[in-house]
N, C-alpha and C positions, 0 to 999 in steps of 0.2 A: 584444404580438407577440414571439415568441421571436427572440433575436439569434443570428446565425451567427458562426463564427470567421472574421472578415474580416482584411484586411491591417492595419487599425487595431489589431485585437486582437493580431495577431502583433507589431506594434511595441511595444504595451504590455507584452507578455510579455518581449520582449528588454530593455526598460527595467527591468522588475522584476528580471530575472536580473542585469543589470549592477549593480544596487544591493545585491544580496544580501550581499556580503562586505565591504563596506568603506568607502571614504573619502567617499562622497557623503553629503550632508546631507538627511535626510528626517525627517518626524515623523508619528507616528500617535497617535490618541487611544484610550485603553483603553475597555472597556465591553462588548465582545462577544468571540466566540471568536477565538482566534489573535491576541490583542492588539488586535483588534477594531475596525477602522474601520467595517466593514460597508458601505462606500460605494465601494470601489475598483472601477474598471471593468476587471475582469480577465476572461480568456477563459472561466473556469468559471462566470461569472454566468448562463450559459444553463441550468444544471442546475436542475431543478424540486425544490423542497423537499418533504420528507415521506419516509416509509418506502418504499423502492423507487422513489424519484423518478427520472424520466427524465433522462438526461444531455443530451438534446436536441442530439445531435451532438458534444458536447465529448468529446475523447479524452484521458484522463490521460497526462501526460508528453509528450515531444517525439516527432516522427515517427521520429527515429533511435534512440529508446529500444529496448532489446532486446525488450521486450514487444510493441512495435509494428513490429518489423522484418520485412520480407518475406523469408522464407527459402526461397521456392519454388525458387530456383536455387542454394541453398547446397550445398556438397559433402557427400557421405554419409560418415559415419565408417567407417574401415577395419574396425572390429569390429562394424559394425551388425548383421549376421546373427547373430553369436554373442550379442550383447546381447539381441536380440529373442527368440532361443531361450531364453536364461536367464530372461527375464521370463515367458515362456510364450506361444508363438505362437498358440494357439487361444483365448486369453482375449478375450472380447468387451468392447467399450466399454460403460461404464455411466454414464448421466447421473445424477450424485449431486445432483440438483435436480429440482424439479417442482412440481405443484400439490397442494393438500391436505396431508394429514399421513401420516406413516409411524410406527406405534407411538407415536402421540400427539405427535409433533413435526413442525413444518413441515420441508419437504424443501429443503435448500439453505442457503447462507450469506446472511443478510439484510444490508441496509445502510440507512442513513438519510441524507438530505441536509438540512443545516441552513443557515440564513443567517448572515451575519456578525455578527449581534447575539445569537447563542446564548450564554448565560452559560457561562463556563469553570468547571470543578470540579476538585478534587484527585483524583489517581490514586494509590492506595496499593498498592505492589507486594508480592506475596506469594511470588515465586520468582526472577525474573530482573531485578531492579531495576537491577543494575550494567550490564546490556546494554540497558536501556530508556531511552526519552526521558522526562524528568520531565514531570509535569503543570504547570499545569492544562491540561485539554483540554475542548472544547465538546461533551461527551457528555451528551445529554438523560437525565433520570432514567428515562424510559421507552424508551430506545433498544432496538431489537430485539436479541435474543441468539440466536446459532445454537442451534437445538434448541427454541426457543419453540414452544408454551407450556410444555413440560416439558424444559428444557435439561439437567437432570441434571448429571453431572460430566464431560460431554464437553468438546470444545475451547472451547465457549462464546465464540466470536469475536464481537466487536462492531466494526462498521465505520461510521465517520462521515465524511462529506464536507462541508466547509465551502465553500459557493458564494460567500461574500463575500470570502474570503481565499485560497482555492485550496490548502487543506491537506487531506490525508487522514489520519485517525487510526484506528489499528487496535489492538484489545486482544485478548489471549488469556486464557482462563480468567477471564472478566469477571463480577463480581458487584456489583450495586448494593448499597450499604450502608445505605440508608434515609435519609441526610441530604443526598442529592444527589451525594455523592462516589462513586467506584467503587473496588473492589479488583480487581487484575488480576495475573496471573502475569507478563505482559510487555506492553509497549506500544511503538508506533513511530509517528512522525510522518513523513509523506511530502509533499514539495512537488510538487503536481500540475503545476507549470509547468516543472519541471527534470528532470534525470536523476539524481537523488539515489541514493546507495547506502549501505546500512548499513556501519558500520566492519567491516572484514574480521574474520570469526570471531564477530561479534555476531549473535544471533538477532533476530527481529522477532516479529510475531504468528504467523509461520509458520516451520517448521523450516529452510527454505532461506535465511532472512534476507530474504525477498522481501515486497513488498506483496501482499496477497491480492486486493484489489478489482479491479485491472486484468486479472486472469486469469479473472474470472467470466463465464460466459455469462449475458446479461441479456435479458429479453424485449423491452425497448425497442430493442435491436439487431436482434432478429429482425424486429420491425415495420418497421425501416428497410431491411431487406433485406440487411444485411451486418454482419459482425463484423470489426473492424479491429485485432485483437490476438491474441496467443497465448492459449491456454486453460490454466488450471491443472489439473494432474492428479497423482495419487498412484500410488506403487508399493509393493509389500510389502517390498522390500529395497533398501537403499541403502548405499553405502560411505563411508568417511571421506575424502570429496573433494567438490569443488565446481567448477562452471564458470559463468562469468557468464551470466545476471545474478545467480546465487546468490552469497551471501557467507558462508554458514554451512552446516554439515552436522550430521546427527544419525544417525550410522551405526548399522546393526543387522546388517551383513554384512561379512565379510572377503573375500568372493569378488571377484576382479578384474573380473568382468563385471557386478557389481551397479552400479546407476546412481549417478553422482554427483548431488548436488543441482544443479538448474539444467539437467540434460540435456534436450535437446529432441527429441521425436519429430515426424515429418512424415508425413502421409498421402500415400501414393505418388500421383504425378501421374496414373498410368494407372488408378487405382481409379475405377470407374464409379459415380457418385452419382445417376445419372438416375432410378433406381427409388425413390428416397427422397422423402419429403414435402418441401414447400418449406422448412419449418422446419429439418428435418434437413440439407437441402442447404446452408443458410446455415452451419450448424455445421461440416459436413464441408468446405465450401469454405475456411473459416477454418483448418481443420486442414491443408489443403494449402498455404495461403499463409503462415500464421504458425506453425503447429504447436502442440504441447502442451509445456508446460514443467513438469518434475518439481519439485514444491514441498514435498512432505511424504511421510512414510511413511504407508501406509494400504492399502486394498484396491487391487489392481493394476488400472490402466486406468479408474479412476473419475475422471470429468470434473466440475469444480466449476462451480456456477452459483447463481443466486439463486432463492429461492422466489417463485412468481408464479401466481396463479389461472388465467392464460391458457395455461400449459403444458398440453399433452396428454400425460399420462404414458404412455398406450399407444403413442403415436407415438414418444416418446423411447426407449421400450424397443426400438424397431426398430434403434437404434444398435448393439445387441448383435450384429447381423450383421457389423459391422466388427470385425475381430480384430487383435491385435498384429501378426500377420504382414502386415497391409496397411500397416504403417508402416515407416519407416526412421529410423535415428538420424542426426540432423544432426551433422556433424563436431564432436567435443568438443575444442575448442581455444580458449583454454588450459584446462588441467586443473590445479587447485591442490590440493595435499595439505599435510600438516603440514610438509613439507620445503621448500615454496616459496611459502608464503602471501605476497602482496605486502606491502611495508612502505614507509612514507614519513612525512612530517611531519604531525602534527595541526595544526589551525588555530592561528594566532597572534592573541592578543588584545593589541593595542597599548595600548588604554585602555578603561576603563569608568568613567564618571563620572556624578555626580548634580549638577544645577544648578537651584536651590540645594541644598546638602546638608542644610540645616536649614530646616524650614518649620513653619507653624502647621497644626493639624489641618484636613484637607480642602483645603489649599493645594497646588497642583500643583508638581511637580518634574520636570525633564527628565532621563531616563536616556539617555546617548549612548555609543556604542561605536565603536571602530575595529578591525575584524577582517579578517584576510586568510586565504584558503585554506579558508573554511567553505562547506559546502553549504547549511546552514541554521542559524539561531540560535533559542534559546529563552530567555525571561526568566521566572524564578520568584521569588516567588509572583505570583499575580493575573493574569498575562498569557499565558504559553505561547509557542507558535511565533509569531514576528513577522517582518515584512519591514522593509527599510530599515535605518537606523543610529541611530534615536532614537525614544523613546516618552515620553509624559507619564503620570505616575502621581500619584495623590492619596491617599497613605497616611493612615489614621486614627490610626496609632500608629507609633512608630519601627520601621522595617522594613529588613532587609538583603535586597537583591536579588541574585540570582545569574544571570549570563549564561553560557549553555552554547553553545559553537560546535563543530559536528560536521562531519567529512568521512569519507571512506572509510578513513582511517588512525587515527581516534580522536576524542577529545573534549577540549576545553580549557575551563576555567571561570574566572570572575573574579567578585568580589563588590564591592558598594558599599552603604553604609548611608545612608538618609534619616532624619535625626533629626526627630521631631515634638515640638515644645515645648508 
């Protein structure tokens, strides 16, 4: 029987968050994805494993997260009309997802849900390694790639949700290298139970420094009758600026009316959706309540979603009747440019120890850390993103472990060596 997000789950969530950064003592055993207990009773346990697995009511991130924020009553930006005209008022919405294939590729951005015992594998970076989260990550060798079965040299996004540990892993320009490991242009880890943000001016698997998955339209949401988050969309032109939840820009325009990354459009409240299908009414209702968040450069007014055989492509094409002029720009505040990017302290690692520091081959050692100010921590090699403040490792040879602690202002690292006699 599927579990729902109960009060007990909420309490568990709060306890997990309370232990994320620091002085509490907890221990996790390796062996699966994300440091891998595979047994935690976390809110994301409801997600069904497999490609395109249903989230079964679980909503990534907190209700206050900007992806999940109700903006139906938010102020309209003073430059809304001018921005809409700059985008092109007559451009119709386009669902960049659907059923079947277009030019030999599946339509949309796929994802897969794995359990907490999924093996973690190395990620080798080919472009933006300095702004990426290091592996290992629980990415299956057969994880779906955007554009399958012929992904070519497109964005090649790979999205993996771990329902045992509640982390989301997203890769850009991802290529399996044949031995289980993956090559990627960039990669990011997202804690599904918190409101994590990439360090300011760091990219993610998306140009805006945002997670991709929470902005996708999924058919399991349509089946439930509601979408409870903003939708990801693209525009042809963007400027060198960002507004939350975005933390990065990839500008291709100097026009002041070009969108900053993270800009949100909202379907006007008086737009009549009654003539649309039930499926499209769910989508349009979400656009009124949560809006569209600009996440990448691309074709204007293209809405992102997942490939699914249950989509009716002819029906989705009816969304083209809705044009840019039917939207308004939600107030852009704050707006960050190169002159006012927020700054602050990166996490502090007070200690990172191994006990014992010398072991026989196959004997366990406990890695423990005391970290403050971190949104999440990663231990490499062998483990990846972990919760709590300690973990047991069983190295087969002398190994130096690195702890990475990250928040919105940067990353701090520390190392410790376990010597194997």
